N, C-alpha and C positions, 0 to 999 in steps of 0.2 A: 411428837412436837409438844413442848411444854407450853404453859400459859403465856409466858413472856414472848416466846417465838410467835405464837398465834397473834398476840397483840401487835407485834411488829409487822406481821403480814397484813393484818387488818388496817393498820395505820398507813402502810405503804399503798395499799389498794385505795384507801380513802384519799390520800394525797394525789394519786393518779387521777381519780374521778374529779377532784376539785380543780386540778390543772386543766383537764379537758374542758370542764365547764367554763373556767376562767378564759381560756382561749376563745371559745365560742362566744362568750359574752363580749369580749373586746372586739371581735370581728363584727358582731351585731351592733355594737356601739359605733363603730366606724361607719357601718351602713346607715345607722340612724343619724349620724352627723351629716351625711350626704343627703339623706332624704328629708330631714326635718323642715327645710324651707318649703319643699313641695307639699309636705303634709299640712303645714300650717296654712299655706296659701289655699290648699284644697278645702280645709275646714272653714276658712274665711269666705271663700267663693260660694260655698254651699251652706247657707245658714239653716238652722233648724226651723222652729216656728216663728222666730223673730230675728231680725237683722240687728246686730249690735256692732257699732264701730269700736275697733280696738285702739286704745290710746296708750301711750307710754308716758310715765311721769318721771322717769330718770333715764340716763344714758344706758344703764345696764339692764333695763327691763327686757329688751329684745334678746339680749345675750342669754339671760337666765332662762327665758322661755325656750329658746333654741336648744340649750343644753338639756333642759328638763324633758323636752319632747324627744330628743335623741336617747336619753337615758330610759324613758318609759317604753320607747320602741324596742330598745335592747332587752328590757325586762320581759316584754310580751313575747318576743321571738325566742328568748332563752328559756322560757318556762318549760316547754316540752323536753328540752335537753336536760334541764335540771331534774325533772321527773324521771327521765330515763336513766340518768346517772345514779339516782337514788335506788331505782329498781335494780340496776346492774350491780350495785354494791351489796345489796341484800340477797341477790340471786343465788349465791352458793349455799345459803341456808334454807332454800326453798326446794320443795319437790318439783318435778316437771309440771304437774298439774297446777300447783300454786304459782309457779313462775308464769305459766301461760295465762292464767286468770289475772294475776296482778299486772302483767304487762299491758292488759287492756285498760288499766287505770290511767296510763299515760295519755293517750289521745282523748279519753273520755273527760279527764279532769281539765285538759286544755280547752276542749270544746265547750264544756259548761262555763268555764271562766270567760271565754270569748262571747258566748251567748249572753251572759250576765252583763258584760261591758256594753254590748250592742243594745240590749234592752234599756239599760240605764242611760245611755247616751242619746238614743233616738226617742225614748218615751218619757223617762223620769226627768232628765235634765231640762228639756224644753219646757215642761210644765212648771218646774221650779223657777226657771227664768221668767216666764210669763207672770207667775204669781208675785214674785219679788219686784218686778218692774211695775206692776200695777200698784203695789204697796208704796213704792217710791213716788209714783205719779200722784197717788191720792193725797200725799202730803205736800205736793207742789215742788218736789226736789228736782233740780237740774240733773239730768242723767248723763254722766260722763264716766264710762267704765274703763278701768285700766286693764291692760292685757295680762298683767301679772295676777291680779285678783280674779280675773275671769277664769284663767286656767287653773289656778289654785282651787277655786270653788268647784270647777268641773271635775278635777281629779278627786276631790273629797267626796263627790257624789258617785262618780262612775266606778271607782275601784272597790269601795266597800260592797256594792251590789255584785260586782264580779266575783268577789270572794264568797259572798252569801250563796251564790249559785253553785258552789262546790258542795253544798249540803248533802246531796244524794251520795256522792263518792265517799265523803267522810263517814256518813252513817253506815254505808255498806262495809267500809273498812273496819269500823268498830264492831259491826256484827260478825265479821269474819274472825276478829280477835276474841269474840265471846264477851265483849264488854257491854254489848247491847243485844236485846232480843225484841222481836215484834211486840211481845206483851209489854215490855218496859216502855216502848215507844207509844203504844196505845194508852198506857196508864198516865203518861205525862203529856198527852195531847193538849189538854186544856192549858197547862202551864206553857207548853211550846207555843200555842196560839198567842198567849199573852206576851211572851217574850218576843215573838215575831212582830206583833203589833207595836210593841215599844220600839223595836229596831226600825220598823217602817216609819214610825212617827219621827224618829231622829233623822231619817234620810229625806223624807218627802216634805213638801210644804204643808202647812197646817190647814189645808182645806180637804173636805171629805173625799172628793173625786181623786185627787192626787194621792191621798193616803191609801185609798183602796187600790189604786193602780200599782202600789208597791207591796202592800200587805198580801193581797190576793195571790200574786205569783209566788211569794215566799211560802204561803200556806200550801199552795199546790205543790211546790217543791218538797215540802215536808211530807205531804201525803204520798207523793211519788217515792220518797225515801222509805216510807213505811211499807209500801207495796214491794219495793225491791228487796228490802230487808226480809219481808215475809217469804218471798219466793226463794231467796237464798237459804233462809233458815229451814224452810220445809224440805228443800233439797238436801241440806246438810243432815238433818235428822233422819231422812229416809235412807241414807247411804248404808248404815249398819244392817238394816233389815234386808236390803237388796243383796248384801254380800252373804 
């Protein structure tokens, strides 16, 4: 088989994987359209640390939030399928051992993303709301919050932290590729801490407790990533001597 035929085979396989993912995404979107009112009512009936009345300032606010909720539900449900399709696409180029190990990345990456979203929604987001509401009250402002701004603000807080919780998986993957080693990770520890502190300051309110509540979990994730990378690297370097 020449290179052109191999390219056609790979493109055909890629198209097949994309079609399967698109079908699943559309089905998940349909489910999201059905469940969105129930999800929104559940969020409204179970406030976090503070109860906020949702107001609409245009006729389309409710529709946009409805569609955005359905879309984000579809994205969340479709992530494991996307990860699996990526794995299935690269599977022919992997050994059986590599395929078995990398398949574990699919549930692990989704679990970490879900944990990150849960942490940011139940811990970080309520603290940010409390801080910002106190700031508004301190200047004597009348508090009237629109549903569109509320959810836009929530998504901007929740999803970046969900992505940040993928750090252990990313670092382990880069270690498997040989792009990172435990020594490199330890050598950049101070710079990593500074970068994580900057990221935490961008996400959290500018008070000390809220800042620590974001930065400390990110640092713990980094240290867990270093430990996981060290364990894998030690196992990898020990394989030739065992053989």
